[in-house]
Structure formats: C-alpha cells, structure tokens
C-alpha positions as CSV (number, residue, x, y, z in Angstrom):
1,X,-26.9,-33.8,240.1
2,X,-26.1,-31.9,243.3
3,X,-24.1,-28.6,243.5
4,X,-20.8,-28.8,245.3
5,X,-20.4,-27.0,248.6
6,X,-17.8,-24.6,247.0
7,X,-20.3,-23.7,244.2
8,X,-23.1,-23.1,246.8
9,X,-20.7,-20.9,248.8
10,X,-19.9,-18.9,245.7
11,X,-23.6,-18.3,245.1
12,X,-24.2,-17.3,248.7
13,X,-21.3,-14.8,248.7
14,X,-22.6,-13.2,245.5
15,X,-26.1,-13.1,247.0
16,X,-24.8,-11.2,250.1
17,X,-23.4,-8.6,247.8
18,X,-26.6,-8.4,245.8
19,X,-28.7,-7.9,249.0
20,X,-26.8,-4.7,249.8
21,X,-28.0,-2.9,246.7
22,X,-30.8,-0.4,247.1
23,X,-31.8,0.6,243.6
24,X,-33.8,-1.8,241.4
25,X,-31.9,-1.0,238.2
26,X,-28.5,-1.4,239.9
27,X,-29.7,-4.7,241.3
28,X,-30.9,-6.0,238.0
29,X,-27.6,-5.1,236.5
30,X,-25.7,-7.0,239.2
31,X,-28.0,-10.0,239.2
32,X,-27.7,-10.4,235.4
33,X,-23.9,-9.8,235.5
34,X,-23.4,-12.5,238.2
35,X,-25.7,-15.0,236.5
36,X,-23.7,-14.6,233.3
37,X,-20.4,-14.9,235.2
38,X,-21.5,-18.2,236.7
39,X,-22.1,-19.6,233.2
40,X,-19.6,-17.6,231.1
41,X,-22.4,-16.2,229.0
42,X,-22.0,-13.4,226.5
43,X,-25.4,-11.8,227.0
44,X,-28.7,-11.9,229.0
45,X,-32.0,-10.3,229.8
46,X,-34.3,-9.9,232.7
47,X,-38.1,-9.7,232.3
48,X,-40.2,-8.7,235.3
49,X,-43.9,-9.3,235.6
50,X,-46.1,-6.2,235.7
51,X,-49.8,-7.0,235.7
52,X,-50.4,-9.7,233.2
53,X,-47.4,-8.9,231.1
54,X,-43.7,-9.7,231.1
55,X,-41.8,-6.4,230.7
56,X,-38.3,-6.3,229.2
57,X,-36.5,-4.8,232.2
58,X,-32.7,-5.2,231.8
59,X,-30.3,-6.4,229.1
60,X,-26.5,-7.0,228.9
61,X,-24.6,-7.9,225.8
62,X,-20.8,-8.0,225.8
63,X,-20.6,-8.2,222.0
64,X,-22.7,-5.1,221.6
65,X,-20.8,-3.3,224.4
66,X,-17.7,-3.7,222.4
67,X,-19.6,-1.9,219.6
68,X,-20.8,0.7,222.1
69,X,-24.4,-0.3,221.4
70,X,-25.5,-1.9,224.7
71,X,-26.5,1.1,226.9
72,X,-29.5,2.2,224.8
73,X,-30.8,-1.3,224.7
74,X,-31.3,-1.2,228.5
75,X,-34.2,1.2,228.0
76,X,-36.1,-0.7,225.3
77,X,-39.7,-0.5,226.2
78,X,-40.9,-4.0,225.3
79,X,-43.5,-6.3,226.9
80,X,-45.1,-9.7,226.1
81,X,-48.1,-11.7,227.1
82,X,-47.4,-14.5,229.6
83,X,-48.1,-17.5,227.5
84,X,-46.2,-20.5,226.0
85,X,-45.7,-18.8,222.6
86,X,-42.5,-17.1,223.7
87,X,-39.6,-18.7,225.5
88,X,-39.7,-16.3,228.5
89,X,-43.5,-16.5,228.7
90,X,-43.4,-20.3,228.7
91,X,-40.9,-20.3,231.6
92,X,-43.0,-17.7,233.6
93,X,-46.1,-19.8,233.0
94,X,-44.6,-23.2,233.8
95,X,-42.2,-22.1,236.6
96,X,-39.6,-24.4,235.2
97,X,-36.1,-23.7,233.7
98,X,-35.6,-24.2,230.0
99,X,-32.3,-25.0,228.2
100,X,-32.1,-24.6,224.5
101,X,-28.9,-25.5,222.6
102,X,-29.9,-23.4,219.5
103,X,-33.0,-21.3,219.3
104,X,-32.9,-21.3,215.5
105,X,-33.4,-25.1,215.5
106,X,-36.5,-25.5,217.6
107,X,-38.6,-28.6,216.9
108,X,-42.2,-28.4,215.9
109,X,-43.2,-30.3,219.0
110,X,-42.5,-27.3,221.3
111,X,-45.2,-24.6,221.7
112,X,-42.7,-21.6,221.9
113,X,-40.9,-19.8,219.2
114,X,-37.8,-17.6,219.2
115,X,-38.4,-14.0,218.1
116,X,-35.7,-13.1,215.7
117,X,-36.5,-9.4,215.6
118,X,-33.7,-8.4,218.1
119,X,-31.1,-10.4,216.2
120,X,-32.1,-8.8,212.9
121,X,-32.1,-5.3,214.3
122,X,-28.8,-5.6,216.2
123,X,-26.9,-8.0,213.8
124,X,-26.5,-10.4,216.7
125,X,-26.7,-14.2,216.6
126,X,-28.5,-15.8,219.6
127,X,-27.8,-19.5,219.9
128,X,-27.7,-21.2,223.2
129,X,-30.2,-20.0,225.8
130,X,-30.9,-20.8,229.4
131,X,-34.1,-19.3,230.8
132,X,-35.0,-19.5,234.5
133,X,-37.9,-18.2,236.5
134,X,-37.3,-15.6,239.2
135,X,-39.3,-17.3,242.0
136,X,-39.8,-16.2,245.6
137,X,-39.8,-18.5,248.6
138,X,-43.6,-18.5,248.3
139,X,-43.2,-19.9,244.8
140,X,-44.5,-16.7,243.3
141,X,-42.8,-16.0,239.9
142,X,-42.0,-12.3,239.6
143,X,-40.0,-12.5,236.4
144,X,-37.6,-14.4,234.2
145,X,-33.9,-14.3,233.8
146,X,-32.5,-15.4,230.4
147,X,-28.8,-16.1,229.8
148,X,-27.6,-16.2,226.2
149,X,-24.6,-17.8,224.3
150,X,-22.5,-19.6,226.8
151,X,-18.8,-19.5,225.7
152,X,-15.9,-21.9,226.0
153,X,-12.3,-21.0,226.7
154,X,-11.8,-20.0,223.1
155,X,-14.9,-17.8,222.9
156,X,-17.0,-20.2,220.8
157,X,-20.7,-20.5,221.6
158,X,-21.6,-23.8,223.3
159,X,-24.7,-25.3,225.0
160,X,-25.5,-24.7,228.6
161,X,-24.8,-27.6,230.9
162,X,-27.0,-29.2,233.5
163,X,-24.9,-27.6,236.2
164,X,-25.3,-24.2,234.6
165,X,-29.1,-24.7,234.9
166,X,-28.9,-25.7,238.6
167,X,-26.5,-22.8,239.5
168,X,-28.6,-20.1,237.8
169,X,-31.9,-21.6,239.2
170,X,-30.5,-21.6,242.7
171,X,-29.1,-18.1,242.4
172,X,-32.4,-16.8,240.8
173,X,-34.3,-17.9,243.9
174,X,-32.1,-15.7,246.1
175,X,-32.1,-12.9,243.6
176,X,-35.9,-12.8,243.4
177,X,-36.2,-11.9,247.1
178,X,-33.7,-9.0,246.7
179,X,-35.6,-7.8,243.6
180,X,-38.8,-7.8,245.5
181,X,-37.3,-5.6,248.3
182,X,-35.8,-3.2,245.7
183,X,-39.1,-2.9,243.9
184,X,-40.7,-2.0,247.3
185,X,-38.1,0.6,247.9
186,X,-38.7,2.1,244.4
187,X,-42.4,2.1,245.0
188,X,-42.0,4.0,248.4
189,X,-39.9,6.6,246.6
190,X,-42.5,7.0,243.8
191,X,-45.2,7.4,246.5
192,X,-43.2,10.2,247.9
193,X,-43.1,11.7,244.4
194,X,-46.8,11.3,244.1
195,X,-47.3,13.3,247.3
196,X,-45.1,16.0,245.7
197,X,-47.2,15.7,242.5
198,X,-50.3,16.6,244.4
199,X,-48.6,19.9,245.2
200,X,-46.6,20.4,242.1
201,X,-48.1,19.1,238.8
202,X,-44.6,19.2,237.1
203,X,-43.2,16.7,239.6
204,X,-44.5,13.5,238.0
205,X,-43.3,9.9,238.4
206,X,-42.3,9.8,234.7
207,X,-40.3,13.0,235.1
208,X,-38.3,11.8,238.1
209,X,-37.7,8.4,236.5
210,X,-36.3,10.1,233.4
211,X,-34.1,12.5,235.4
212,X,-32.8,9.7,237.6
213,X,-32.0,7.6,234.5
214,X,-30.4,10.5,232.6
215,X,-28.2,11.2,235.6
216,X,-27.1,7.6,235.9
217,X,-26.1,7.4,232.3
218,X,-24.3,10.8,232.3
219,X,-22.4,9.8,235.4
220,X,-21.4,6.4,234.1
221,X,-20.0,7.8,230.9
222,X,-18.3,10.7,232.8
223,X,-16.7,8.3,235.3
224,X,-15.6,5.8,232.5
225,X,-14.0,8.7,230.6
226,X,-12.2,9.7,233.9
227,X,-11.0,6.1,234.5
228,X,-12.9,5.7,237.7
229,X,-12.8,2.1,239.0
230,X,-15.8,0.0,238.0
231,X,-16.7,-0.9,241.6
232,X,-16.9,2.8,242.5
233,X,-19.1,3.5,239.5
234,X,-21.4,0.7,240.5
235,X,-21.6,1.9,244.1
236,X,-22.4,5.5,243.0
237,X,-24.9,4.3,240.5
238,X,-26.8,2.3,243.1
239,X,-27.6,5.4,245.2
240,X,-27.5,8.1,242.5
241,X,-30.8,7.2,240.8
242,X,-33.0,7.5,243.9
243,X,-31.1,10.6,245.2
244,X,-31.7,12.3,241.8
245,X,-35.3,11.3,241.7
246,X,-35.8,13.3,244.9
247,X,-34.1,16.5,243.7
248,X,-37.2,18.6,244.0
249,X,-38.8,17.0,247.1
250,X,-38.5,20.3,249.0
251,X,-41.3,21.8,246.9
252,X,-43.8,20.1,249.2
253,X,-43.2,23.0,251.6
254,X,-43.7,25.7,249.0
255,X,-47.2,27.4,248.9
256,X,-49.7,26.2,246.2
257,X,-50.1,29.8,245.0
258,X,-46.5,29.7,243.8
259,X,-46.3,26.0,242.6
260,X,-49.5,26.1,240.6
261,X,-49.3,29.6,239.3
262,X,-49.6,29.5,235.5
263,X,-48.1,32.9,234.9
264,X,-44.5,33.9,235.4
265,X,-43.5,34.3,239.0
266,X,-42.9,37.8,240.3
267,X,-39.5,38.4,242.0
268,X,-40.8,37.9,245.5
269,X,-42.4,34.6,244.6
270,X,-39.3,33.3,242.8
271,X,-37.2,34.1,245.9
272,X,-39.6,32.0,248.0
273,X,-39.5,29.2,245.4
274,X,-35.7,29.1,245.7
275,X,-36.0,27.9,249.3
276,X,-37.2,24.5,248.0
277,X,-33.5,23.6,247.6
278,X,-32.8,24.2,251.3
279,X,-36.0,22.7,252.5
280,X,-35.3,19.6,250.5
281,X,-31.8,19.2,251.9
282,X,-33.1,19.6,255.4
283,X,-35.1,16.4,254.9
284,X,-31.9,14.4,254.8
285,X,-30.1,16.3,257.5
286,X,-29.9,13.5,260.0
287,X,-27.8,11.4,257.7
288,X,-27.5,7.7,258.4
289,X,-26.0,6.7,255.1
290,X,-24.1,7.9,252.0
291,X,-27.4,7.9,250.2
292,X,-28.8,10.6,252.6
293,X,-25.6,12.7,252.1
294,X,-26.0,12.4,248.3
295,X,-29.7,13.2,248.3
296,X,-29.1,16.3,250.5
297,X,-26.3,17.4,248.2
298,X,-28.3,17.1,245.0
299,X,-31.5,18.7,246.5
300,X,-29.4,21.7,247.8
301,X,-27.3,22.3,244.7
302,X,-29.2,21.3,241.6
303,X,-30.1,24.9,240.8
304,X,-26.5,26.2,241.0
305,X,-25.0,27.2,237.7
306,X,-21.4,26.8,236.4
307,X,-21.0,30.6,236.0
308,X,-22.1,31.4,239.6
309,X,-25.5,32.8,238.7
310,X,-27.6,30.0,240.3
311,X,-28.8,29.5,243.9
312,X,-28.9,29.1,246.9
313,X,-25.1,29.7,247.2
314,X,-22.7,28.7,250.0
315,X,-24.4,27.6,253.3
316,X,-22.8,26.2,256.4
317,X,-25.9,25.5,258.5
318,X,-29.1,24.5,256.8
319,X,-31.1,25.6,259.8
320,X,-29.4,28.9,260.4
321,X,-32.3,31.5,260.7
322,X,-29.9,34.3,259.6
323,X,-29.1,32.7,256.2
324,X,-30.1,34.6,253.1
325,X,-29.9,33.3,249.5
326,X,-27.2,35.1,247.7
327,X,-24.5,34.7,245.0
328,X,-24.4,31.1,243.8
329,X,-21.6,28.6,243.9
330,X,-19.4,28.5,240.8
331,X,-17.6,25.9,238.7
332,X,-16.3,22.9,240.7
333,X,-17.6,24.4,244.0
334,X,-20.8,22.8,242.9
335,X,-20.8,19.1,243.6
336,X,-20.4,16.9,240.5
337,X,-23.7,15.0,240.9
338,X,-25.7,18.2,241.3
339,X,-24.1,19.5,238.1
340,X,-25.2,16.3,236.4
341,X,-28.8,16.5,237.8
342,X,-29.0,20.2,236.8
343,X,-28.5,19.3,233.2
344,X,-30.8,16.2,233.3
345,X,-33.6,18.3,235.0
346,X,-33.4,21.2,232.5
347,X,-33.3,18.8,229.5
348,X,-36.4,17.0,230.7
349,X,-38.2,20.2,231.5
350,X,-37.6,21.6,228.1
351,X,-38.7,18.4,226.2
352,X,-41.8,18.1,228.3
353,X,-45.1,19.9,228.1
354,X,-45.8,22.0,231.1
355,X,-48.9,24.1,232.1
356,X,-47.0,27.2,231.0
357,X,-45.2,25.9,227.9
358,X,-45.3,23.4,225.0
359,X,-42.6,20.9,224.6
360,X,-39.5,22.0,222.7
361,X,-38.3,20.0,219.7
362,X,-35.1,18.0,220.4
363,X,-33.0,20.2,218.1
364,X,-33.9,23.4,219.9
365,X,-33.2,21.8,223.3
366,X,-29.8,20.6,222.2
367,X,-29.0,24.0,220.8
368,X,-29.8,25.7,224.1
369,X,-27.7,23.2,226.1
370,X,-24.7,23.8,223.8
371,X,-25.3,27.6,224.2
372,X,-25.4,27.2,228.0
373,X,-22.1,25.3,228.1
374,X,-19.8,27.1,230.6
375,X,-22.7,29.3,231.6
376,X,-25.5,27.2,233.2
377,X,-23.8,23.9,232.7
378,X,-20.5,22.2,233.4
379,X,-18.8,22.0,229.9
380,X,-17.5,18.4,230.6
381,X,-21.0,17.3,231.6
382,X,-22.5,18.8,228.4
383,X,-20.0,17.0,226.3
384,X,-20.7,13.7,228.1
385,X,-24.5,14.2,227.7
386,X,-24.1,14.8,224.0
387,X,-21.9,11.8,223.6
388,X,-24.7,9.5,224.9
389,X,-27.6,11.2,223.2
390,X,-28.9,7.9,221.7
391,X,-29.2,6.6,225.3
392,X,-31.0,9.7,226.4
393,X,-33.5,9.3,223.6
394,X,-34.0,5.6,224.6
395,X,-34.8,6.7,228.2
396,X,-37.2,9.3,227.0
397,X,-39.1,6.7,225.0
398,X,-39.2,4.3,228.0
399,X,-40.9,6.8,230.3
400,X,-43.2,8.7,228.0
401,X,-43.6,12.4,228.3
C-alpha cells in the first residue's frame, strides 16, 4: 500500500515545522503530538537510546491531561534493556514497526510482553499500540516512538491500520534526523555548562537541567492560566529551556578565589560576583535570534527581586564603562522569564547540597518561598510554582541532586 501524495505532503509540511525547533524536549513534544494527530491516538511515548538502554524520554496522554495528571509523567525516570522481552525493546532490536490490536491479548508465540505497571498506577487502559523505530538515513535506530489507543469518530478505541503504520514510519524517519540535531544542540550547551563547572562547582549539568525544566513548567502553567495562545506557549518553551540553562554562564569570568570560596563572601567580593549577570548578558549581545535576546534577558535579570532589593538594576548599555551596580529593578520592571528563573534557581539551590551548606528538606524550602512572596519573588509566579509542585518533584527525581 502506497501513501497518497496528499498524505506525503502533510507529513513533509509537519516535518518542516519540526525541523525549526531547537530544544530536544520541545521537539519530542511536537513529534509525539504530530504522530498522534496523524493516527487520532489518545496517548504515546518516545524512548531514546542512551548507551545500551532505552530511556523513557517523553509521554503524552489526553485522558490523563483531562485529569491534570500528564505533566509529572513526562519526567518519569525509567529505562529498559534493548531486547525482545518488551515491545519497545523488540522494535529497537528488529528495526521493524509493530502493530498490536490489544496488548492484553498477546499470543504465547511472540517473545515480548506488555508491562501493565503503568496502567495499574495510572488507572489507564492501554489497548491498541503502534510502535515504530526512530531510524536515521544511515539506518541507525536512535529510539522508538509508541502510539497508543487509536480512536474512531465516537472516541472508541480501535486498532491501528496499515496506513497508520506507514504514515508514522515515514514521519519517524524525518523526525529522527531532527532529534539527532536537537540532541547535538543540547550536548553543546551542556559542554558549555561543563566548562563553567570547572570554574564553579555549583554549576553542574544536573542543576541547569533542573532549572531549565522547572522554568518551562512554571511558564507553561502561568501562560495557560493567563490564556496565552498554545502556539505562543510552544514557541516560548522551545527557547526558554536552553536560555534558562545558561542563566549563570557569566560566572566563567569571575575569579576562582570568589567562586570557590567556602566561607561567606565579604562585601567587596560579593560586589564583584554581581557582575556575572552583566558579563553573562554580554555573551549574547550580538543577537541573531529571539533565543539570544531571551538568554541575555535571563542572564542579566535572574538576581533581581520583586521588592527591588536585587541586582544589577537598570542598565542601558551593557558595555558602558561608567555603569555601577545600584538599586535593583522592581515588580514587573523585571522581565517575566527572569522572575521565573529566579524562583527556579533559588529552589534548586536550597534543595541541593553545596560546599557551604547541606540540602534543605522540602517543607523548609516551600516555607521560605512562601515567606518570600512579594519580597524576593513575584507572587503570581510563587502561586504557579506551588500549583505544580508534583511536577517539580518529578523533575527533581529525574535529574538527581
């Protein structure tokens, strides 16, 4: 069975949109969404190969979204061996798509079995499943996309068709190339972070991954509450994670004697440390994209405080030699995304062990954040953060402290 020209054009148009995305998580979200749209599927997952394991990398489930339970699932830290005992492992191993009408009725002749643990824990019923390898043009399998519970016009679960299999397989080939590029971009960013980590032991890859993920989820809920259009939310999410991950990159220009000091900084040292905000923003001065603008904005403003007691304060020219750090910006003078990253960064610093402190228990951290509402933090951002605390905890468990 050959795909129609119209169907192929649909896939190519979607692929063009996918190829414009920069962030790997935003890309996985869009790839999974489009694969489900092609097949009218209720749910789906993407597994990416890391080493000799398949890692559960992204999940969507419309049924659980309606119950407000999907976001935390995205950060489930689960992996499996690549073998024929699982459905995803079998597809990764054989490089061939697999269509199953009902995973609860597998015959004894097949080597794989369906793991019912997710259904039990979420009270979901998986039935029809289409699993396709994410395979590059060089026939390298980098992961697996699994689409779950195809629905008819009345919402009843039905089997996937032969055309569904072909459409998703064709789309997956294009998506695999985009995923490879996005993973390379993320790796470049993490290498920059590792350079910073050589200077500042606090700036670890796990820390920036958590801060980026916290920021994304806070922004998404904030934007949803404000009625921001979905396409704008998706665009902002695509560039926010990477921009947030680089919030402290300016510290590479701060002396080791300050960054690695275990004792409290004296006032003169703290004044010098404050300059990392300006030095970080300077790295993105020659802007070529909205990502550069966002990264500069966050780097410059993530230590501003809602009550005006933060730093570095208003600045017109990042390279003005006469500039002196003074009274901070206040309230909505501080850009929204910097206000979000400020909370994400402080939360993660408090729950983490540092050379100068032990990690704080979750209850103590939440109490401080509530106490700093309208002082350090934007009150609306605090409320948004607290409303998705289950997602925050899921992120924390995915990128261990």
